[in-house]
BATOR-793663 format. One record per residue (C-alpha): x, y, z. Coordinates in pm, 1 decimal, decimal comma. Example, Ala and Ser with C-alpha at 12.3 -4.5 7.8 and 13.67 -1.06 7.14 Angstrom:
@east:1230,0 | north:-450,0 | up:780,0 .
@east:1367,0 | north:-106,0 | up:714,0 .
# end
This chain:
@east:1289,4 | north:3148,9 | up:-1575,6 .
@east:1109,6 | north:2852,9 | up:-1419,3 .
@east:910,8 | north:2814,7 | up:-1727,1 .
@east:1229,9 | north:2789,7 | up:-1949,0 .
@east:1366,9 | north:2520,5 | up:-1711,3 .
@east:1044,6 | north:2321,9 | up:-1732,9 .
@east:1053,0 | north:2347,7 | up:-2114,8 .
@east:1408,4 | north:2218,7 | up:-2137,0 .
@east:1333,4 | north:1930,2 | up:-1895,6 .
@east:1031,1 | north:1831,5 | up:-2105,0 .
@east:1232,7 | north:1821,6 | up:-2427,3 .
@east:1566,3 | north:1696,1 | up:-2302,9 .
@east:1493,8 | north:1465,4 | up:-2019,0 .
@east:1150,3 | north:1355,7 | up:-2098,7 .
@east:1115,7 | north:1279,2 | up:-2473,3 .
@east:788,6 | north:1206,4 | up:-2660,7 .
@east:556,7 | north:1370,6 | up:-2403,5 .
@east:538,2 | north:1596,5 | up:-2110,5 .
@east:600,2 | north:1296,4 | up:-1893,1 .
@east:758,0 | north:972,9 | up:-2015,1 .
@east:882,2 | north:655,5 | up:-1829,2 .
@east:759,8 | north:548,7 | up:-1498,4 .
@east:676,5 | north:781,6 | up:-1222,4 .
@east:766,5 | north:648,5 | up:-880,0 .
@east:468,5 | north:621,1 | up:-630,3 .
@east:515,7 | north:793,6 | up:-298,7 .
@east:593,8 | north:457,4 | up:-131,7 .
@east:855,0 | north:377,6 | up:-386,1 .
@east:1013,7 | north:720,4 | up:-355,0 .
@east:1044,9 | north:696,6 | up:18,0 .
@east:1186,4 | north:348,4 | up:1,6 .
@east:1448,2 | north:439,7 | up:-259,8 .
@east:1526,8 | north:751,4 | up:-62,5 .
@east:1603,0 | north:544,0 | up:249,4 .
@east:1808,4 | north:306,7 | up:43,2 .
@east:2006,0 | north:589,0 | up:-111,6 .
@east:2073,8 | north:756,3 | up:225,6 .
@east:2161,1 | north:433,9 | up:396,1 .
@east:2368,4 | north:267,5 | up:124,6 .
@east:2499,1 | north:578,3 | up:-45,7 .
@east:2484,6 | north:428,8 | up:-389,6 .
@east:2598,0 | north:706,5 | up:-615,0 .
@east:2445,3 | north:556,3 | up:-931,2 .
@east:2113,0 | north:472,6 | up:-774,4 .
@east:2100,0 | north:812,6 | up:-605,1 .
@east:2161,6 | north:995,3 | up:-933,6 .
@east:1883,6 | north:806,1 | up:-1092,1 .
@east:1651,4 | north:877,2 | up:-803,2 .
@east:1724,2 | north:1248,9 | up:-838,2 .
@east:1616,0 | north:1238,7 | up:-1200,1 .
@east:1309,5 | north:1059,7 | up:-1104,6 .
@east:1218,2 | north:1316,5 | up:-842,5 .
@east:1250,7 | north:1573,6 | up:-1129,7 .
@east:985,9 | north:1401,7 | up:-1332,4 .
@east:752,5 | north:1375,5 | up:-1010,0 .
@east:800,4 | north:1755,6 | up:-950,9 .
@east:678,0 | north:1827,0 | up:-1324,1 .
@east:378,0 | north:1591,2 | up:-1279,1 .
@east:286,6 | north:1756,8 | up:-945,1 .
@east:323,4 | north:2110,1 | up:-1102,8 .
@east:103,7 | north:2006,1 | up:-1396,7 .
@east:-157,7 | north:1888,8 | up:-1137,6 .
@east:-128,0 | north:2219,0 | up:-947,6 .
@east:-20,7 | north:2030,0 | up:-633,8 .
@east:250,6 | north:2275,0 | up:-534,0 .
@east:287,4 | north:2169,7 | up:-166,5 .
@east:369,2 | north:1815,3 | up:-293,9 .
@east:603,4 | north:1960,7 | up:-562,5 .
@east:788,7 | north:2169,2 | up:-303,9 .
@east:820,5 | north:1871,4 | up:-62,1 .
@east:968,3 | north:1660,7 | up:-334,8 .
@east:1206,0 | north:1953,6 | up:-413,8 .
@east:1310,1 | north:1968,3 | up:-63,2 .
@east:1376,0 | north:1595,1 | up:-57,2 .
@east:1562,7 | north:1612,0 | up:-386,9 .
@east:1780,7 | north:1897,9 | up:-249,2 .
@east:1883,4 | north:1689,1 | up:43,9 .
@east:1978,2 | north:1398,4 | up:-171,3 .
@east:2177,1 | north:1628,4 | up:-393,3 .
@east:2344,7 | north:1775,8 | up:-98,8 .
@east:2452,9 | north:1434,0 | up:20,7 .
@east:2537,6 | north:1310,2 | up:-332,4 .
@east:2768,5 | north:1605,4 | up:-424,3 .
@east:2905,5 | north:1694,5 | up:-94,5 .
@east:2969,1 | north:1343,0 | up:6,2 .
@east:2809,2 | north:1351,7 | up:347,0 .
@east:2834,1 | north:1043,9 | up:541,3 .
@east:2499,3 | north:871,3 | up:540,1 .
@east:2456,8 | north:877,9 | up:917,4 .
@east:2518,3 | north:1255,5 | up:904,3 .
@east:2260,0 | north:1308,2 | up:637,1 .
@east:1940,4 | north:1428,5 | up:818,5 .
@east:1654,0 | north:1377,9 | up:579,4 .
@east:1406,9 | north:1624,6 | up:730,3 .
@east:1190,0 | north:1643,6 | up:421,1 .
@east:1039,4 | north:1280,9 | up:431,9 .
@east:754,3 | north:1383,4 | up:672,8 .
@east:651,7 | north:1660,0 | up:440,0 .
@east:647,3 | north:1430,3 | up:132,0 .
@east:429,6 | north:1187,6 | up:339,8 .
@east:197,8 | north:1472,1 | up:457,2 .
@east:176,2 | north:1663,9 | up:122,7 .
@east:182,5 | north:1400,2 | up:-152,6 .
# end
């Protein structure tokens, strides 16, 4: 099932290659995550969630599963805040230290 999802992402979201567009660095990812949590920018958060999906694919292809899982956790927390409209102060982003440690 996971393989099918990765194939769909490669062909739908990431045209012309396995990975296209810019992939955020760890520093940029953390900065944008903090901005998204603090300012609750719906459009920026949605774009960040899609960037995280690309980053997960890159880390998967590099067999860096701890990093991929850490990014997935962070992405999950952002999705939770985005779709469930949590107040930014109430959104406790616990995955950031794991992204710092594992990526």
